[in-house]
DSSP file (Angstrom, degrees, kcal/mol; ACC not computed):
  #  RESIDUE AA STRUCTURE BP1 BP2  ACC     N-H-->O    O-->H-N    N-H-->O    O-->H-N    TCO  KAPPA ALPHA  PHI   PSI    X-CA   Y-CA   Z-CA
    1    1 A M              0   0    0      0, 0.0     2,-0.1     0, 0.0     0, 0.0   0.000 360.0 360.0 360.0 127.4   94.2  -48.7   47.4
    2    2 A G        -     0   0    0      2,-0.0     2,-0.4     1,-0.0     0, 0.0  -0.421 360.0-142.7 -82.4 156.7   92.5  -46.6   44.8
    3    3 A H        -     0   0    0     -2,-0.1     2,-0.7     2,-0.0    -1,-0.0  -0.937   3.3-147.4-118.6 142.4   89.2  -44.7   45.2
    4    4 A D        +     0   0    0     -2,-0.4     2,-0.3     4,-0.0     4,-0.1  -0.836  28.9 174.9-109.7  92.1   86.5  -44.3   42.6
    5    5 A F        -     0   0    0     -2,-0.7    -2,-0.0     1,-0.1     3,-0.0  -0.734  37.1-138.7 -98.8 145.9   85.0  -40.9   43.3
    6    6 A S  S    S+     0   0    0     -2,-0.3     2,-0.5     1,-0.1    -1,-0.1   0.782  98.5  50.0 -70.2 -26.0   82.3  -39.3   41.2
    7    7 A E  S    S-     0   0    0      2,-0.0     2,-1.2    -3,-0.0    -1,-0.1  -0.956  79.9-144.5-113.3 131.7   84.2  -36.0   41.7
    8    8 A K        +     0   0    0     -2,-0.5     2,-0.3    -4,-0.1    -2,-0.0  -0.733  43.0 151.6 -94.7  87.6   88.0  -35.9   41.0
    9    9 A R        -     0   0    0     -2,-1.2     3,-0.1     1,-0.1    -4,-0.1  -0.803  54.1-129.3-117.7 157.7   89.1  -33.5   43.7
   10   10 A S  S    S+     0   0    0     -2,-0.3     2,-0.3     1,-0.1    -1,-0.1   0.804  94.9  27.8 -72.8 -29.7   92.3  -33.0   45.6
   11   11 A F  S    S-     0   0    0     -3,-0.0     2,-0.1     0, 0.0    -1,-0.1  -0.955  85.8-107.5-134.3 149.6   90.5  -33.0   48.9
   12   12 A F        -     0   0    0     -2,-0.3     2,-0.4    -3,-0.1    28,-0.4  -0.468  32.8-125.8 -68.8 145.5   87.3  -34.4   50.3
   13   13 A R        -     0   0    0     26,-0.1     2,-0.5    -2,-0.1    26,-0.2  -0.809  21.5-156.1 -89.4 136.1   84.4  -32.0   51.0
   14   14 A M  E     -A   38   0A   0     24,-2.9    24,-1.9    -2,-0.4     2,-0.3  -0.966  13.7-131.9-115.2 122.8   83.1  -32.1   54.5
   15   15 A A  E     +A   37   0A   0     -2,-0.5     2,-0.3    22,-0.2    22,-0.3  -0.569  37.9 171.0 -69.7 129.0   79.5  -30.9   55.1
   16   16 A V  E     -     0   0A   0     20,-1.8     2,-0.5    -2,-0.3    47,-0.0  -0.958  31.7-149.7-138.5 156.3   79.6  -28.5   58.1
   17   17 A E  E     +     0   0A   0     -2,-0.3     2,-0.3    46,-0.1    19,-0.1  -0.895  49.1 118.8-127.0  98.5   77.1  -26.2   59.8
   18   18 A C  E     -A   35   0A   0     17,-0.8    17,-2.7    -2,-0.5     2,-0.2  -0.973  59.8 -89.4-156.2 169.0   79.0  -23.3   61.3
   19   19 A Q  E     -AB  34  62A   0     43,-0.8    43,-2.3    -2,-0.3     2,-0.4  -0.481  30.7-159.6 -84.6 151.8   79.4  -19.6   61.3
   20   20 A L  E     -AB  33  61A   0     13,-2.0    13,-2.4    41,-0.2     2,-0.4  -0.996   3.4-163.2-129.9 134.9   81.8  -17.6   59.1
   21   21 A E  E     +AB  32  60A   0     39,-2.5    39,-2.6    -2,-0.4     2,-0.3  -0.947  21.9 171.8-112.2 142.1   83.1  -14.1   59.7
   22   22 A Y  E     -AB  31  59A   0      9,-2.5     9,-2.8    -2,-0.4     2,-0.4  -0.993  26.6-160.2-149.2 155.9   84.7  -12.3   56.7
   23   23 A T  E     - B   0  58A   0     35,-1.9    35,-2.6    -2,-0.3     2,-0.3  -0.998  26.3-128.4-130.3 136.5   86.1   -9.1   55.5
   24   24 A E  E >   - B   0  57A   0      5,-0.4     3,-2.3    -2,-0.4    33,-0.3  -0.672  41.5 -96.8 -79.9 137.6   86.5   -8.3   51.8
   25   25 A N  T 3  S+     0   0    0     31,-2.9    31,-0.1    -2,-0.3     3,-0.1  -0.300 113.8  27.5 -56.4 134.6   90.0   -7.1   51.1
   26   26 A G  T 3  S+     0   0    0      1,-0.3     2,-0.3    -3,-0.0    -1,-0.3   0.364 109.3  88.6  92.0  -3.5   90.1   -3.3   51.0
   27   27 A H    <   -     0   0    0     -3,-2.3    -1,-0.3     1,-0.1     0, 0.0  -0.937  58.6-157.8-126.8 150.0   87.1   -3.1   53.4
   28   28 A D        +     0   0    0     -2,-0.3     2,-0.2    -3,-0.1    -1,-0.1   0.636  58.3 111.3 -97.4 -17.6   87.0   -2.9   57.2
   29   29 A E        -     0   0    0     -5,-0.1     2,-0.5     1,-0.1    -5,-0.4  -0.402  59.2-144.9 -67.6 125.4   83.4   -4.1   57.8
   30   30 A V        -     0   0    0     -2,-0.2     2,-0.2    -7,-0.1    -7,-0.2  -0.802  24.1-178.2 -89.4 125.2   83.2   -7.6   59.3
   31   31 A R  E     -A   22   0A   0     -9,-2.8    -9,-2.5    -2,-0.5     2,-0.3  -0.740  15.7-131.2-118.5 168.2   80.2   -9.5   58.0
   32   32 A T  E     +A   21   0A   0     -2,-0.2    16,-0.4   -11,-0.2     2,-0.3  -0.850  25.1 163.7-121.8 158.0   78.9  -13.0   58.8
   33   33 A G  E     -A   20   0A   0    -13,-2.4   -13,-2.0    -2,-0.3     2,-0.4  -0.836  35.0-103.0-151.9-170.7   77.8  -16.0   56.8
   34   34 A H  E     -AC  19  46A   0     12,-2.2    12,-2.5    -2,-0.3     2,-0.3  -0.984  26.5-134.8-131.8 120.7   77.0  -19.6   57.1
   35   35 A V  E     +AC  18  45A   0    -17,-2.7   -17,-0.8    -2,-0.4    10,-0.3  -0.556  20.6 178.7 -76.2 134.9   79.4  -22.4   56.0
   36   36 A K  E     -     0   0A   0      8,-3.2   -20,-1.8     1,-0.4     2,-0.3   0.778  67.7 -12.8-101.7 -43.1   77.9  -25.3   54.0
   37   37 A N  E     -AC  15  44A   0      7,-1.6     7,-2.8   -22,-0.3    -1,-0.4  -0.987  58.2-163.8-156.4 162.6   81.0  -27.3   53.3
   38   38 A I  E     +AC  14  43A   0    -24,-1.9   -24,-2.9    -2,-0.3     2,-0.3  -0.987   6.1 178.8-147.0 150.5   84.7  -27.1   53.4
   39   39 A S        -     0   0    0      3,-2.8     3,-0.4    -2,-0.3   -26,-0.1  -0.799  50.7 -84.7-139.3-176.4   87.7  -28.9   52.1
   40   40 A G  S    S+     0   0    0    -28,-0.4   -27,-0.1    -2,-0.3     3,-0.1   0.700 127.2  25.7 -67.7 -18.7   91.5  -28.6   52.2
   41   41 A D  S    S+     0   0    0      1,-0.1    53,-2.2    52,-0.0     2,-0.3   0.314 123.7  22.7-129.2   9.8   91.5  -26.1   49.4
   42   42 A G  E     - D   0  93A   0     -3,-0.4    -3,-2.8    51,-0.3     2,-0.3  -0.991  51.3-146.3-165.5 172.5   88.1  -24.4   49.4
   43   43 A V  E     -CD  38  92A   0     49,-2.4    49,-2.5    -2,-0.3     2,-0.5  -0.995   6.3-153.3-148.1 144.5   84.9  -23.4   51.2
   44   44 A L  E     +CD  37  91A   0     -7,-2.8    -8,-3.2    -2,-0.3    -7,-1.6  -0.988  30.9 158.1-119.5 125.9   81.3  -23.0   50.2
   45   45 A F  E     -CD  35  90A   0     45,-2.5    45,-3.6    -2,-0.5     2,-0.4  -0.947  34.9-123.8-146.3 164.0   79.2  -20.6   52.2
   46   46 A Q  E     +CD  34  89A   0    -12,-2.5   -12,-2.2    -2,-0.3     2,-0.3  -0.911  29.2 170.6-113.3 138.5   76.1  -18.4   52.1
   47   47 A I  E     - D   0  88A   0     41,-2.4    41,-3.2    -2,-0.4   -14,-0.1  -0.846  41.1-111.7-137.7 174.4   76.0  -14.6   52.7
   48   48 A S  S    S+     0   0    0    -16,-0.4     2,-0.3    -2,-0.3    41,-0.1   0.541  92.2  40.8 -90.8  -7.5   73.4  -11.9   52.3
   49   49 A H  S    S-     0   0    0     39,-0.1     2,-0.1    33,-0.0    39,-0.1  -0.950  84.6 -99.2-140.2 159.6   74.9  -10.0   49.4
   50   50 A A        -     0   0    0     -2,-0.3     2,-0.3    30,-0.1    -2,-0.1  -0.449  31.8-165.9 -75.9 147.7   76.6  -10.7   46.1
   51   51 A V        -     0   0    0     -2,-0.1     2,-0.2     4,-0.0     3,-0.1  -0.964  24.6-107.1-129.9 151.7   80.4  -10.5   45.7
   52   52 A N    >   -     0   0    0     -2,-0.3     3,-2.0     1,-0.1    25,-0.2  -0.485  35.6-102.0 -78.8 144.7   82.4  -10.5   42.4
   53   53 A V  T 3  S+     0   0    0      1,-0.2    25,-0.2    -2,-0.2    -1,-0.1  -0.429 111.9  34.2 -58.3 137.1   84.4  -13.4   41.2
   54   54 A G  T 3  S+     0   0    0     23,-2.8    -1,-0.2     1,-0.3     2,-0.2   0.233  82.9 139.7  96.1 -12.7   88.0  -12.7   42.0
   55   55 A T    <   -     0   0    0     -3,-2.0    22,-2.6    21,-0.1     2,-0.4  -0.444  45.3-141.3 -64.4 132.0   87.2  -10.9   45.2
   56   56 A E  E     - E   0  76A   0     20,-0.2   -31,-2.9    -2,-0.2     2,-0.3  -0.798  22.7-176.6 -95.1 140.8   89.7  -11.8   48.0
   57   57 A M  E     -BE  24  75A   0     18,-2.4    18,-2.7    -2,-0.4     2,-0.6  -0.966  26.7-136.1-133.9 148.7   88.4  -12.2   51.5
   58   58 A N  E     -BE  23  74A   0    -35,-2.6   -35,-1.9    -2,-0.3     2,-0.3  -0.943  35.8-169.6 -99.8 124.5   89.8  -12.9   54.9
   59   59 A I  E     -BE  22  73A   0     14,-3.3    14,-2.1    -2,-0.6     2,-0.4  -0.838  23.2-162.2-119.4 153.9   87.7  -15.5   56.6
   60   60 A I  E     -BE  21  72A   0    -39,-2.6   -39,-2.5    -2,-0.3     2,-0.6  -0.968  12.3-159.7-130.6 115.8   87.3  -17.0   60.1
   61   61 A V  E     -BE  20  71A   0     10,-2.6    10,-2.2    -2,-0.4     2,-0.7  -0.868   5.8-158.3 -98.6 120.8   85.4  -20.2   60.3
   62   62 A K  E     -B   19   0A   0    -43,-2.3   -43,-0.8    -2,-0.6    -2,-0.0  -0.888   6.0-159.3-104.8 114.9   84.2  -20.9   63.8
   63   63 A A        -     0   0    0     -2,-0.7   -46,-0.1     5,-0.3    -1,-0.1   0.620  36.0-120.0 -71.4 -14.0   83.5  -24.6   64.4
   64   64 A G  S    S+     0   0    0      1,-0.2     2,-0.4     4,-0.2    -1,-0.1   0.556  83.1  93.4  86.7   7.4   81.1  -23.9   67.4
   65   65 A S  S >  S-     0   0    0      3,-0.3     3,-0.8     1,-0.1    -1,-0.2  -0.994  70.6-141.0-133.7 140.3   83.3  -25.9   69.8
   66   66 A N  T 3  S+     0   0    0     -2,-0.4    -1,-0.1     1,-0.2    -2,-0.0   0.646 101.8  67.3 -71.3 -13.2   86.0  -24.7   72.1
   67   67 A L  T 3  S+     0   0    0      1,-0.1    -1,-0.2     2,-0.1    -3,-0.0   0.759  97.0  57.1 -76.9 -25.2   87.9  -27.9   71.3
   68   68 A T  S <  S-     0   0    0     -3,-0.8    -3,-0.3     3,-0.0    -5,-0.3  -0.931  84.3-136.6-111.1 118.9   88.4  -26.8   67.7
   69   69 A P        -     0   0    0      0, 0.0    -6,-0.1     0, 0.0    -2,-0.1  -0.338  34.5 -91.4 -69.8 155.8   90.2  -23.5   67.1
   70   70 A P        -     0   0    0      0, 0.0     2,-0.6     0, 0.0    -8,-0.2  -0.310  36.1-123.0 -64.2 149.3   88.9  -21.2   64.4
   71   71 A L  E     -E   61   0A   0    -10,-2.2   -10,-2.6    -3,-0.1     2,-0.5  -0.859  23.8-164.3 -94.3 123.1   90.2  -21.5   60.9
   72   72 A H  E     +E   60   0A   0     -2,-0.6     2,-0.3   -12,-0.2   -12,-0.2  -0.933  24.2 150.4-106.4 128.9   91.8  -18.2   59.6
   73   73 A A  E     -E   59   0A   0    -14,-2.1   -14,-3.3    -2,-0.5     2,-0.5  -0.991  44.4-127.2-154.0 157.9   92.3  -18.1   55.8
   74   74 A T  E     -E   58   0A   0     21,-0.4    21,-3.2    -2,-0.3     2,-0.3  -0.950  37.1-177.5-105.5 130.9   92.5  -15.9   52.8
   75   75 A V  E     -EF  57  94A   0    -18,-2.7   -18,-2.4    -2,-0.5     2,-0.4  -0.852  22.7-139.7-127.6 161.6   90.2  -17.0   50.0
   76   76 A E  E     -EF  56  93A   0     17,-2.3    17,-2.5    -2,-0.3     2,-0.2  -0.992  27.6-120.0-122.1 129.3   89.4  -16.0   46.4
   77   77 A V  E     + F   0  92A   0    -22,-2.6   -23,-2.8    -2,-0.4    15,-0.3  -0.482  33.9 170.0 -69.3 127.9   85.8  -16.1   45.2
   78   78 A I  E     +     0   0A   0     13,-3.0     2,-0.3     1,-0.4    14,-0.2   0.551  68.2  13.1-112.0 -15.3   85.4  -18.4   42.2
   79   79 A R  E     + F   0  91A   0     12,-1.6    12,-2.5   -27,-0.1    -1,-0.4  -0.965  55.5 176.8-159.8 143.2   81.6  -18.5   42.0
   80   80 A C  E     + F   0  90A   0     -2,-0.3     2,-0.3    10,-0.2    10,-0.2  -0.930  13.8 164.7-149.2 124.0   78.7  -16.5   43.5
   81   81 A H  E     - F   0  89A   0      8,-2.0     8,-2.9    -2,-0.3     2,-0.2  -0.994  38.6-105.4-143.9 151.9   75.0  -17.0   42.7
   82   82 A L  E     - F   0  88A   0     -2,-0.3     6,-0.2     6,-0.2     2,-0.2  -0.507  36.8-148.7 -72.7 135.1   71.6  -16.1   44.1
   83   83 A T    >   -     0   0    0      4,-3.1     3,-1.7    -2,-0.2    -1,-0.1  -0.491  29.8 -99.4 -99.7 172.5   69.8  -19.0   45.9
   84   84 A D  T 3  S+     0   0    0      1,-0.3    -1,-0.1    -2,-0.2    -2,-0.0   0.768 122.0  56.9 -62.0 -26.8   66.0  -19.7   46.2
   85   85 A D  T 3  S-     0   0    0      2,-0.1    -1,-0.3     1,-0.0     3,-0.1   0.197 120.0-107.0 -93.5  18.0   66.0  -18.1   49.7
   86   86 A E  S <  S+     0   0    0     -3,-1.7     2,-0.2     1,-0.3    -2,-0.1   0.662  85.0 114.5  68.4  18.7   67.4  -14.8   48.4
   87   87 A S        -     0   0    0     -6,-0.0    -4,-3.1   -38,-0.0     2,-0.5  -0.590  67.4-111.9-103.8 177.4   70.9  -15.3   49.9
   88   88 A Y  E     -DF  47  82A   0    -41,-3.2   -41,-2.4    -6,-0.2     2,-0.6  -0.945  15.8-146.6-116.2 130.1   74.1  -15.8   47.9
   89   89 A E  E     -DF  46  81A   0     -8,-2.9    -8,-2.0    -2,-0.5     2,-0.5  -0.838  20.3-165.6 -94.6 124.4   76.0  -19.0   47.7
   90   90 A V  E     -DF  45  80A   0    -45,-3.6   -45,-2.5    -2,-0.6     2,-0.5  -0.945  11.6-163.7-118.7 127.6   79.7  -18.3   47.4
   91   91 A A  E     +DF  44  79A   0    -12,-2.5   -13,-3.0    -2,-0.5   -12,-1.6  -0.935  20.1 176.2-105.4 132.4   82.4  -20.9   46.4
   92   92 A A  E     -DF  43  77A   0    -49,-2.5   -49,-2.4    -2,-0.5     2,-0.4  -0.979  23.3-137.0-139.0 149.0   85.9  -19.8   47.2
   93   93 A T  E     -DF  42  76A   0    -17,-2.5   -17,-2.3    -2,-0.3   -51,-0.3  -0.839  30.0-109.4-105.7 143.4   89.4  -21.3   47.0
   94   94 A M  E     - F   0  75A   0    -53,-2.2     2,-0.3    -2,-0.4   -19,-0.2  -0.491  30.3-135.9 -70.2 135.4   92.0  -21.1   49.7
   95   95 A K              0   0    0    -21,-3.2   -21,-0.4    -2,-0.2    -1,-0.1  -0.681 360.0 360.0 -89.4 147.1   95.0  -18.8   48.8
   96   96 A K              0   0    0     -2,-0.3    -1,-0.1   -23,-0.1   -21,-0.1   0.419 360.0 360.0 -97.0 360.0   98.4  -20.0   49.6
């Protein structure tokens, strides 16, 4: 059965509200952010500072429940822009 989606994506986006911990490759500092949505090949999250497109990060997405283990992944930033609330919205793709 075919689906008619307004967006032609490989994976569905799931809106989530959970914490994210990340380190930028080449740095040791662990920072936090807030996940807005996630899919099988990407993640959208908010953080307090700008990052460059192409930056690789190691992320840990914590679902907020002991029933769901944290997601550990390496991602590459594909977009980063300043939001109205002075945070930065980052779109990143999962690295294989």
